[in-house]
Each structure stands twice: as structure tokens, then as C-alpha cells.
All heavy atoms as an XYZ file, in Angstrom:
768
protein
N       0.839     -1.166      0.000
C       0.000      0.000      0.000
C       0.893      1.242      0.000
O       1.821      1.321      0.798
C      -0.872     -0.022      1.254
C      -2.219      0.561      1.000
S      -3.317      0.625      2.429
C      -3.562     -1.063      2.855
N       0.648      2.204     -0.866
C       1.486      3.405     -0.922
C       1.271      4.315      0.285
O       0.228      4.299      0.930
C       1.063      4.099     -2.210
C      -0.202      3.482     -2.619
C      -0.345      2.187     -1.922
N       2.284      5.106      0.563
C       2.225      6.084      1.646
C       2.123      7.465      1.012
O       2.942      7.817      0.171
C       3.467      5.997      2.541
C       3.542      4.617      3.190
C       3.455      7.097      3.592
C       4.799      4.390      3.995
N       1.114      8.221      1.403
C       0.902      9.561      0.878
C       1.214     10.596      1.946
O       0.946     10.391      3.124
C      -0.548      9.734      0.399
C      -0.860      8.902     -0.813
C      -1.536      7.702     -0.699
C      -0.449      9.302     -2.073
C      -1.817      6.924     -1.807
C      -0.715      8.539     -3.192
C      -1.398      7.350     -3.054
O      -1.663      6.590     -4.154
N       1.788     11.722      1.523
C       2.127     12.818      2.430
C       1.093     13.921      2.304
O       0.663     14.249      1.189
C       3.507     13.377      2.094
S       4.831     12.203      2.316
N       0.722     14.490      3.435
C      -0.237     15.591      3.482
C       0.302     16.693      4.375
O       1.129     16.450      5.249
C      -1.582     15.109      4.059
C      -2.336     14.178      3.158
C      -2.156     12.808      3.246
C      -3.239     14.662      2.233
C      -2.848     11.942      2.423
C      -3.943     13.812      1.398
C      -3.738     12.451      1.497
O      -4.429     11.605      0.680
N      -0.187     17.905      4.154
C       0.097     19.038      5.039
C      -1.097     19.967      4.993
O      -1.915     19.914      4.067
C       1.367     19.765      4.618
C       1.218     20.517      3.313
C       2.407     21.369      3.004
N       2.228     21.902      1.665
C       3.192     22.150      0.823
N       4.427     21.911      1.166
N       2.937     22.641     -0.361
N      -1.174     20.851      6.010
C      -2.314     21.769      6.044
C      -2.203     22.753      4.886
O      -1.112     23.075      4.428
C      -2.393     22.496      7.379
C      -1.343     23.551      7.591
C      -1.571     24.259      8.920
C      -0.630     25.407      9.075
N      -1.031     26.627      8.410
N      -3.326     23.211      4.407
C      -3.310     24.215      3.344
C      -2.908     25.552      3.959
O      -3.052     25.770      5.160
C      -4.686     24.328      2.666
O      -5.661     24.597      3.654
C      -5.032     23.060      1.924
N      -2.400     26.448      3.141
C      -1.870     27.723      3.623
C      -2.900     28.567      4.359
O      -2.572     29.269      5.313
C      -1.296     28.535      2.455
C      -0.074     27.869      1.852
O       0.638     27.152      2.593
O       0.171     28.054      0.655
N      -4.143     28.503      3.929
C      -5.151     29.377      4.512
C      -5.870     28.784      5.727
O      -6.688     29.449      6.348
C      -6.184     29.768      3.455
C      -6.894     28.559      2.872
O      -6.378     27.430      3.024
O      -7.955     28.742      2.262
N      -5.556     27.573      6.090
C      -6.305     26.941      7.179
C      -5.529     26.939      8.489
O      -4.306     26.999      8.512
C      -6.656     25.498      6.802
O      -5.497     24.699      6.815
N      -6.292     26.885      9.569
C      -5.708     26.712     10.898
C      -5.531     25.215     11.079
O      -6.338     24.429     10.610
C      -6.666     27.255     11.954
C      -6.972     28.716     11.815
C      -6.197     29.535     12.826
O      -5.732     28.967     13.808
O      -6.075     30.747     12.607
N      -4.486     24.823     11.766
C      -4.273     23.397     11.940
C      -3.678     23.066     13.288
O      -3.238     23.942     14.025
N      -3.680     21.799     13.600
C      -3.085     21.322     14.842
C      -1.597     21.046     14.613
O      -1.081     21.212     13.506
C      -3.795     20.061     15.320
S      -3.655     18.654     14.202
N      -0.913     20.609     15.642
C       0.510     20.299     15.532
C       0.744     19.142     14.550
O       1.732     19.103     13.840
C       1.062     19.924     16.917
C       2.568     19.757     16.938
C       3.093     19.505     18.331
O       2.538     20.052     19.294
O       4.063     18.744     18.437
N      -0.201     18.211     14.480
C      -0.096     17.044     13.599
C      -0.079     17.447     12.124
O       0.755     16.984     11.362
C      -1.252     16.087     13.887
C      -1.222     14.812     13.089
C      -0.286     13.827     13.342
C      -2.160     14.576     12.091
C      -0.264     12.647     12.626
C      -2.151     13.400     11.367
C      -1.208     12.437     11.636
O      -1.185     11.276     10.915
N      -0.976     18.325     11.723
C      -1.064     18.667     10.304
C      -0.251     19.910      9.939
O      -0.067     20.198      8.761
C      -2.514     18.819      9.860
S      -3.419     20.170     10.612
N       0.234     20.650     10.926
C       1.087     21.798     10.624
C       2.403     21.342     10.013
O       2.970     22.010      9.158
C       1.341     22.624     11.878
O       0.149     23.245     12.293
N       2.893     20.201     10.479
C       4.035     19.549      9.854
C       3.467     18.535      8.868
O       2.326     18.106      8.998
C       4.881     18.810     10.903
C       5.398     19.754     11.967
O       5.877     20.826     11.662
N       5.265     19.346     13.214
N       4.234     18.134      7.898
C       3.753     17.125      6.953
C       3.568     15.806      7.698
O       4.333     15.471      8.584
C       4.738     16.961      5.812
N       2.516     15.071      7.356
C       2.286     13.753      7.949
C       2.021     12.750      6.844
O       1.712     13.105      5.717
C       1.129     13.793      8.967
C      -0.213     14.146      8.376
C      -1.084     13.158      7.969
C      -0.603     15.469      8.254
C      -2.326     13.484      7.446
C      -1.832     15.807      7.735
C      -2.705     14.806      7.325
N       2.205     11.470      7.160
C       2.065     10.402      6.173
C       0.893      9.505      6.537
O       0.658      9.227      7.705
C       3.341      9.569      6.115
C       4.551     10.350      5.691
C       5.829      9.521      5.739
O       5.856      8.471      6.420
O       6.796      9.937      5.097
N       0.196      9.030      5.519
C      -0.940      8.129      5.695
C      -0.817      7.003      4.668
O      -0.547      7.261      3.495
C      -2.286      8.868      5.467
C      -2.494      9.986      6.477
C      -3.457      7.914      5.468
C      -2.943      9.522      7.827
N      -1.014      5.762      5.102
C      -1.090      4.635      4.166
C      -2.507      4.589      3.616
O      -3.477      4.569      4.370
C      -0.802      3.316      4.877
C       0.638      3.058      5.141
C       0.812      1.663      5.705
C       2.246      1.397      6.027
N       2.446      0.059      6.598
N      -2.597      4.585      2.286
C      -3.901      4.539      1.626
C      -3.796      3.665      0.398
O      -2.718      3.517     -0.187
C      -4.341      5.926      1.167
C      -4.658      6.894      2.259
C      -5.074      8.233      1.663
O      -4.300      8.855      0.954
N      -6.295      8.656      1.960
N      -4.929      3.127      0.001
C      -4.989      2.424     -1.274
C      -4.898      3.463     -2.384
O      -5.296      4.615     -2.202
C      -6.307      1.660     -1.414
C      -6.445      0.514     -0.455
C      -7.776     -0.167     -0.667
C      -7.970     -1.280      0.321
N      -9.287     -1.911      0.174
N      -4.406      3.054     -3.536
C      -4.324      3.985     -4.668
C      -5.716      4.413     -5.114
O      -5.898      5.499     -5.645
C      -3.546      3.353     -5.816
C      -2.084      3.152     -5.483
S      -1.152      2.353     -6.784
C      -1.072      3.655     -7.983
N      -6.693      3.563     -4.893
C      -8.060      3.878     -5.311
C      -8.785      4.797     -4.326
O      -9.855      5.317     -4.641
C      -8.855      2.579     -5.484
O      -8.894      1.859     -4.262
N      -8.223      5.008     -3.125
C      -8.860      5.887     -2.133
C      -8.781      7.345     -2.565
O      -7.823      7.765     -3.200
C      -8.190      5.741     -0.762
C      -8.488      4.413     -0.088
O      -9.377      3.685     -0.572
O      -7.801      4.101      0.908
N      -9.799      8.106     -2.178
C      -9.803      9.548     -2.421
C      -8.732     10.213     -1.555
O      -8.443      9.745     -0.454
C     -11.164     10.131     -2.059
C     -12.292      9.711     -2.968
C     -12.267     10.481     -4.270
O     -11.896     11.672     -4.258
O     -12.627      9.890     -5.290
N      -8.165     11.307     -2.048
C      -7.201     12.073     -1.255
C      -7.924     12.686     -0.057
O      -9.090     13.067     -0.148
C      -6.574     13.168     -2.107
N      -7.223     12.780      1.074
C      -7.823     13.398      2.252
C      -8.045     14.888      1.989
O      -7.243     15.533      1.329
C      -6.894     13.256      3.462
C      -6.632     11.862      4.000
C      -5.681     11.929      5.185
C      -7.919     11.179      4.409
N      -9.116     15.405      2.535
C      -9.368     16.849      2.432
C      -9.320     17.502      3.805
O      -9.263     18.721      3.906
C     -10.712     17.107      1.760
O     -11.736     16.493      2.509
N      -9.360     16.670      4.872
C      -9.304     17.221      6.225
C      -8.366     16.389      7.092
O      -8.186     15.198      6.871
C     -10.705     17.266      6.840
O     -11.241     15.962      6.908
N      -7.791     17.045      8.074
C      -6.862     16.411      9.012
C      -7.602     15.369      9.847
O      -8.687     15.651     10.360
C      -6.241     17.477      9.914
S      -5.229     16.813     11.245
N      -7.033     14.170     10.008
C      -7.703     13.153     10.828
C      -7.748     13.510     12.318
O      -8.571     12.982     13.049
C      -6.876     11.894     10.610
C      -5.636     12.295      9.921
C      -5.827     13.659      9.365
N      -6.903     14.435     12.769
C      -6.880     14.819     14.197
C      -7.799     15.998     14.506
O      -8.580     15.951     15.428
C      -5.452     15.183     14.628
C      -4.436     14.102     14.401
C      -4.442     13.097     15.510
C      -3.320     12.097     15.264
N      -3.222     11.099     16.261
N      -7.669     17.097     13.715
C      -8.418     18.316     14.059
C      -9.499     18.684     13.042
O     -10.305     19.565     13.300
C      -7.455     19.491     14.215
S      -6.710     20.057     12.670
N      -9.496     18.059     11.876
C     -10.499     18.367     10.863
C     -10.156     19.561      9.998
O     -10.941     19.969      9.149
N      -8.954     20.142     10.171
C      -8.530     21.274      9.350
C      -8.284     20.853      7.907
O      -8.095     19.680      7.596
N      -8.264     21.790      7.006
C      -8.091     21.537      5.585
C      -6.647     21.126      5.276
O      -5.707     21.795      5.714
C      -8.458     22.805      4.808
O      -8.295     22.591      3.439
N      -6.472     20.010      4.545
C      -5.136     19.521      4.169
C      -5.079     19.262      2.671
O      -6.106     19.136      2.011
C      -4.749     18.237      4.934
C      -4.615     18.474      6.422
C      -5.704     17.099      4.664
N      -3.850     19.191      2.156
C      -3.627     18.881      0.745
C      -2.546     17.818      0.638
O      -1.672     17.726      1.483
C      -3.205     20.137     -0.012
C      -1.896     20.734      0.468
C      -1.557     22.045     -0.202
O      -2.264     22.458     -1.128
O      -0.561     22.658      0.220
N      -2.638     17.004     -0.411
C      -1.619     15.985     -0.658
C      -0.416     16.653     -1.298
O      -0.560     17.502     -2.176
C      -2.152     14.896     -1.581
C      -1.200     13.718     -1.683
C      -1.636     12.655     -2.660
N      -2.930     12.091     -2.330
C      -3.503     11.147     -3.062
N      -2.932     10.687     -4.144
N      -4.675     10.672     -2.714
N       0.771     16.289     -0.854
C       1.993     16.845     -1.429
C       2.821     15.719     -2.035
O       2.690     14.558     -1.650
C       2.819     17.625     -0.383
C       3.185     16.735      0.802
C       2.077     18.843      0.090
C       4.139     17.375      1.794
N       3.644     16.085     -2.969
C       4.546     15.118     -3.601
C       5.853     15.144     -2.828
O       6.481     16.189     -2.686
C       4.786     15.460     -5.077
C       3.456     15.390     -5.835
C       5.826     14.536     -5.679
C       3.531     15.873     -7.249
N       6.248     13.997     -2.314
C       7.488     13.896     -1.546
C       8.456     12.991     -2.313
O       8.034     12.001     -2.908
C       7.212     13.324     -0.170
N       9.724     13.326     -2.317
C      10.687     12.468     -3.017
C      10.837     11.144     -2.289
O      10.741     11.073     -1.070
C      11.979     13.279     -2.954
C      11.825     14.158     -1.774
C      10.366     14.453     -1.659
N      11.042     10.083     -3.074
C      11.267      8.786     -2.459
C      12.747      8.657     -2.130
O      13.573      9.411     -2.607
C      10.793      7.645     -3.367
C      11.513      7.561     -4.681
C      12.652      6.785     -4.811
C      11.066      8.259     -5.791
C      13.325      6.710     -6.011
C      11.730      8.191     -6.996
C      12.853      7.403     -7.094
O      13.509      7.325     -8.275
N      13.084      7.712     -1.285
C      14.464      7.550     -0.825
C      15.375      6.972     -1.895
O      15.065      5.957     -2.505
N      16.462      7.625     -2.124
C      17.504      7.124     -3.008
C      18.769      7.065     -2.178
O      19.100      8.023     -1.486
C      17.710      8.057     -4.230
C      18.859      7.582     -5.087
C      16.443      8.154     -5.032
N      19.439      5.943     -2.215
C      20.596      5.763     -1.353
C      21.826      5.460     -2.198
O      21.769      4.631     -3.097
C      20.345      4.626     -0.366
C      21.422      4.493      0.660
C      21.463      5.359      1.735
C      22.413      3.549      0.531
C      22.454      5.267      2.678
C      23.412      3.437      1.469
C      23.424      4.301      2.544
O      24.424      4.215      3.469
N      22.911      6.133     -1.899
C      24.182      5.890     -2.563
C      25.183      5.413     -1.524
O      25.255      5.967     -0.428
C      24.710      7.171     -3.221
C      23.821      7.685     -4.309
C      22.928      8.717     -4.068
C      23.856      7.133     -5.562
C      22.096      9.190     -5.056
C      23.028      7.601     -6.569
C      22.150      8.630     -6.313
N      25.950      4.381     -1.876
C      26.971      3.892     -0.960
C      28.085      4.922     -0.817
O      28.521      5.524     -1.781
C      27.591      2.585     -1.469
C      26.708      1.391     -1.297
C      26.159      0.738     -2.392
C      26.426      0.898     -0.029
C      25.352     -0.368     -2.233
C      25.619     -0.208      0.139
C      25.091     -0.838     -0.964
O      24.291     -1.928     -0.801
N      28.563      5.090      0.396
C      29.707      5.956      0.638
C      30.973      5.124      0.491
O      30.930      3.897      0.426
C      29.656      6.546      2.064
O      29.730      5.479      3.007
C      28.380      7.348      2.283
N      32.121      5.795      0.422
C      33.383      5.082      0.311
C      33.598      4.150      1.496
O      34.107      3.049      1.350
C      34.560      6.061      0.201
C      34.592      6.763     -1.145
O      34.040      6.214     -2.109
O      35.187      7.855     -1.216
N      33.201      4.577      2.665
C      33.353      3.764      3.875
C      32.552      2.470      3.755
O      33.015      1.393      4.102
C      32.899      4.569      5.094
C      32.845      3.789      6.378
C      34.206      3.714      7.032
N      34.075      3.067      8.328
C      34.706      1.956      8.653
N      35.548      1.406      7.827
N      34.526      1.420      9.828
N      31.329      2.562      3.255
C      30.498      1.369      3.099
C      31.036      0.455      2.009
O      30.954     -0.762      2.122
C      29.059      1.775      2.805
C      28.402      2.394      4.019
C      27.143      3.141      3.684
O      27.069      3.750      2.604
O      26.235      3.132      4.524
N      31.604      1.030      0.957
C      32.214      0.212     -0.084
C      33.380     -0.582      0.489
O      33.581     -1.744      0.152
C      32.683      1.076     -1.249
C      31.557      1.596     -2.096
C      32.084      2.463     -3.221
C      30.952      3.076     -4.003
N      31.439      4.002     -5.036
N      34.162      0.045      1.384
C      35.269     -0.658      2.018
C      34.742     -1.765      2.919
O      35.312     -2.857      2.967
C      36.120      0.310      2.841
C      36.901      1.293      2.012
C      37.575      2.350      2.870
O      37.399      2.407      4.074
N      38.357      3.203      2.221
N      33.660     -1.500      3.634
C      33.096     -2.502      4.531
C      32.591     -3.715      3.760
O      32.628     -4.835      4.256
C      31.952     -1.904      5.351
C      32.404     -0.919      6.406
S      31.043     -0.098      7.256
C      30.134     -1.466      7.917
N      32.106     -3.502      2.535
C      31.551     -4.591      1.731
C      32.560     -5.184      0.754
O      32.187     -5.987     -0.098
C      30.315     -4.097      0.977
C      29.147     -3.657      1.864
C      28.049     -3.041      1.021
C      28.623     -4.819      2.678
N      33.817     -4.816      0.882
C      34.835     -5.357     -0.013
C      35.046     -6.845      0.275
O      34.797     -7.336      1.377
C      36.160     -4.607      0.157
O      36.739     -4.916      1.411
N      35.502     -7.582     -0.738
C      35.744     -9.015     -0.572
C      36.734     -9.285      0.556
O      36.553    -10.204      1.351
C      36.266     -9.622     -1.878
C      35.217     -9.624     -2.976
O      34.031     -9.364     -2.671
O      35.585     -9.886     -4.124
N      37.772     -8.477      0.643
C      38.802     -8.669      1.664
C      38.212     -8.506      3.070
O      38.469     -9.323      3.960
C      39.932     -7.671      1.444
C      41.078     -7.808      2.412
C      42.167     -6.806      2.093
C      43.311     -6.893      3.088
N      44.349     -5.892      2.806
N      37.425     -7.470      3.277
C      36.842     -7.237      4.595
C      35.802     -8.294      4.936
O      35.734     -8.758      6.068
C      36.237     -5.836      4.682
C      35.920     -5.441      6.103
O      36.738     -5.623      6.997
N      34.722     -4.922      6.311
N      34.972     -8.675      3.971
C      33.979     -9.719      4.226
C      34.660    -11.029      4.614
O      34.224    -11.724      5.531
C      33.093     -9.925      3.000
C      32.118     -8.797      2.677
C      31.427     -9.065      1.349
C      31.097     -8.628      3.782
N      35.740    -11.353      3.926
C      36.499    -12.558      4.241
C      37.077    -12.482      5.645
O      37.023    -13.436      6.424
C      37.605    -12.758      3.209
O      38.359    -13.900      3.528
N      37.645    -11.333      5.990
C      38.255    -11.147      7.305
C      37.219    -11.305      8.414
O      37.508    -11.833      9.492
C      38.892     -9.759      7.377
C      39.685     -9.498      8.658
C      40.382     -8.153      8.615
N      39.481     -7.034      8.434
C      38.805     -6.435      9.418
N      38.927     -6.860     10.650
N      38.017     -5.420      9.161
N      35.978    -10.883      8.157
C      34.909    -10.964      9.154
C      34.214    -12.325      9.157
O      33.322    -12.561      9.954
C      33.882     -9.856      8.906
C      34.448     -8.449      8.975
S      35.175     -8.061     10.548
C      33.738     -7.719     11.491
N      34.614    -13.219      8.260
C      34.059    -14.571      8.238
C      32.851    -14.771      7.351
O      32.196    -15.806      7.412
N      32.540    -13.794      6.501
C      31.401    -13.927      5.594
C      31.837    -14.568      4.285
O      32.991    -14.481      3.884
C      30.783    -12.552      5.294
C      30.062    -11.960      6.463
C      30.690    -11.050      7.295
C      28.750    -12.308      6.728
C      30.030    -10.498      8.371
C      28.080    -11.760      7.806
C      28.725    -10.852      8.636
N      30.891    -15.195      3.617
C      31.135    -15.769      2.305
C      30.332    -14.979      1.289
O      29.152    -14.715      1.495
C      30.691    -17.242      2.261
O      31.430    -17.960      3.243
C      30.928    -17.860      0.907
N      30.960    -14.602      0.186
C      30.277    -13.873     -0.874
C      30.340    -14.720     -2.135
O      31.409    -15.147     -2.563
C      30.937    -12.519     -1.111
C      30.278    -11.706     -2.199
C      30.982    -10.366     -2.340
C      30.475     -9.586     -3.521
N      31.218     -8.332     -3.693
N      29.175    -14.967     -2.711
C      29.089    -15.737     -3.944
C      28.598    -14.825     -5.059
O      27.711    -14.007     -4.856
C      28.134    -16.915     -3.785
C      28.477    -17.911     -2.680
C      27.359    -18.924     -2.517
C      29.770    -18.606     -2.979
N      29.165    -14.978     -6.255
C      28.777    -14.194     -7.414
C      28.238    -15.159     -8.463
O      28.864    -16.180     -8.759
C      29.985    -13.408     -7.977
C      29.600    -12.662     -9.238
C      30.515    -12.446     -6.933
N      27.090    -14.835     -9.037
C      26.472    -15.691    -10.041
C      27.222    -15.566    -11.366
O      27.379    -14.474    -11.901
C      25.017    -15.298    -10.224
C      24.281    -16.170    -11.193
C      22.843    -15.778    -11.288
N      22.186    -16.599    -12.284
C      20.948    -16.462    -12.643
N      20.209    -15.532    -12.098
N      20.421    -17.236    -13.556
N      27.671    -16.682    -11.888
C      28.355    -16.682    -13.182
C      27.406    -17.055    -14.308
O      27.494    -16.500    -15.394
C      29.547    -17.630    -13.135
C      30.653    -17.111    -12.253
C      31.944    -17.891    -12.423
O      31.905    -19.053    -12.884
O      32.985    -17.324    -12.102
N      26.539    -18.007    -14.062
C      25.516    -18.382    -15.015
C      24.407    -19.061    -14.238
O      24.516    -19.231    -13.016
C      26.080    -19.302    -16.112
C      26.707    -20.578    -15.586
C      27.375    -21.394    -16.675
O      28.493    -21.060    -17.062
O      26.728    -22.348    -17.119
N      23.360    -19.455    -14.911
C      22.217    -20.045    -14.213
C      22.651    -21.285    -13.431
O      23.136    -22.246    -14.013
C      21.129    -20.405    -15.212
C      19.855    -20.878    -14.565
C      18.772    -21.116    -15.564
C      17.511    -21.558    -14.845
N      16.427    -21.803    -15.790
N      22.508    -21.221    -12.122
C      22.838    -22.350    -11.267
C      24.309    -22.510    -10.928
O      24.684    -23.433    -10.230
N      25.160    -21.592    -11.423
C      26.599    -21.679    -11.151
C      27.046    -20.410    -10.440
O      26.866    -19.307    -10.947
C      27.404    -21.856    -12.465
C      28.893    -21.907    -12.174
C      26.955    -23.100    -13.203
N      27.634    -20.586     -9.259
C      28.100    -19.463     -8.460
C      29.578    -19.637     -8.153
O      30.074    -20.751     -8.035
C      27.318    -19.363     -7.144
C      25.877    -18.986     -7.366
C      24.925    -19.953     -7.663
C      25.483    -17.675     -7.323
C      23.602    -19.607     -7.887
C      24.164    -17.310     -7.537
C      23.230    -18.285     -7.821
O      21.936    -17.933     -8.042
N      30.284    -18.526     -8.045
C      31.717    -18.541     -7.747
C      31.933    -17.791     -6.437
O      31.408    -16.718     -6.222
C      32.488    -17.846     -8.881
C      33.982    -17.740     -8.652
C      34.680    -17.094     -9.842
N      34.054    -15.865    -10.303
C      34.349    -14.655     -9.842
N      35.236    -14.493     -8.898
N      33.737    -13.589    -10.328
N      32.735    -18.388     -5.558
C      33.047    -17.762     -4.277
C      34.116    -16.696     -4.518
O      35.142    -16.959     -5.126
C      33.568    -18.813     -3.302
C      33.880    -18.271     -1.927
C      34.547    -19.325     -1.064
N      33.787    -20.559     -1.060
C      33.137    -21.058     -0.012
N      33.186    -20.428      1.122
N      32.471    -22.178     -0.106
N      33.872    -15.475     -4.020
C      34.852    -14.399     -4.194
C      35.625    -14.116     -2.918
O      36.579    -13.360     -2.941
C      34.168    -13.096     -4.652
O      33.239    -12.692     -3.647
C      33.472    -13.281     -5.982
N      35.184    -14.703     -1.806
C      35.911    -14.533     -0.552
C      36.523    -15.874     -0.168
O      36.058    -16.929     -0.573
C      34.970    -14.058      0.566
O      33.893    -15.001      0.698
C      34.431    -12.690      0.294
N      37.576    -15.818      0.632
C      38.217    -17.052      1.087
C      37.841    -17.317      2.526
O      37.477    -16.405      3.271
C      39.753    -16.942      0.974
O      40.169    -15.827      1.777
C      40.189    -16.728     -0.450
N      37.956    -18.548      2.915
C      37.707    -18.921      4.300
C      38.834    -18.361      5.141
O      40.003    -18.649      4.897
C      37.662    -20.448      4.407
C      37.249    -20.927      5.799
O      37.019    -20.072      6.670
O      37.128    -22.147      5.963
N      38.541    -17.516      6.156
C      39.612    -16.878      6.916
C      40.521    -17.875      7.622
O      41.704    -17.616      7.782
C      38.876    -15.988      7.919
C      37.474    -16.439      7.923
C      37.221    -17.137      6.627
N      40.007    -19.043      8.021
C      40.845    -20.023      8.690
C      41.821    -20.694      7.725
O      42.918    -21.067      8.079
C      39.974    -21.059      9.406
C      39.196    -20.413     10.555
C      38.386    -21.438     11.319
O      38.664    -22.653     11.160
O      37.509    -21.036     12.074
N      41.411    -20.853      6.453
C      42.275    -21.467      5.460
C      43.264    -20.464      4.871
O      44.258    -20.836      4.304
C      41.443    -22.088      4.337
C      40.616    -23.250      4.798
C      39.803    -23.819      3.652
C      38.927    -24.962      4.149
N      38.051    -25.464      3.088
N      42.922    -19.167      5.001
C      43.795    -18.138      4.423
C      45.085    -17.984      5.206
O      46.068    -17.473      4.700
C      43.056    -16.798      4.375
N      45.104    -18.398      6.471
C      46.298    -18.229      7.292
C      47.188    -19.364      7.056
O      47.819    -20.078      7.212
C      45.944    -18.090      8.766
C      45.074    -16.910      9.005
C      43.740    -16.896      9.251
C      45.457    -15.523      8.986
N      43.273    -15.640      9.391
C      44.304    -14.777      9.236
C      46.660    -14.867      8.771
C      44.334    -13.405      9.292
C      46.663    -13.501      8.842
C      45.517    -12.787      9.095
């Protein structure tokens, strides 16, 4: 179910809940809210950006094959359907 963001309209009085933007889970087929669920003040739906995440250099280092191996994790990479290749070594065998 999508999450929609709402805020009070510029000309309306509102409570603390609708004065800041708030989120509501609604079906796509549901009508947009026209009033605040807490105080009944006038609200409008706003478009909010969805989350986009980029790895930082620190996280790339944490997920490197060498670090994963050192921490005891195994990383497999798919080469073809049903065939995987291990990219990390067993830390006990590496010594």
C-alpha cells in the first residue's frame, strides 16, 4: 500500500499534527484526504521524493571481498544459471 504525504493548506488553521507534513497509508483507489484526521482542518496531498541511497566510500570498504572474508562472511557471485563462484576465502584457510 502506498504512503501519501499531506500538510495543512496555507489558509487553514491546523493542529501540531497537520502543521508539519504527515504520512498516511492509503490504497491507490482511495480519495485524497481533504481534512486532518486529528483536528479536521483543511489539508492537501503533497509530492514527496522517495528515498535514493548511494553507498559511501566507507560502506564500499566494509563490503569489499577482503573485509567480508576477514569478518568470516562468504560472498558468492552468479556466473551463469545455477553456477556461483566464491569471491571470498575462508579466513581459517587463508592463514
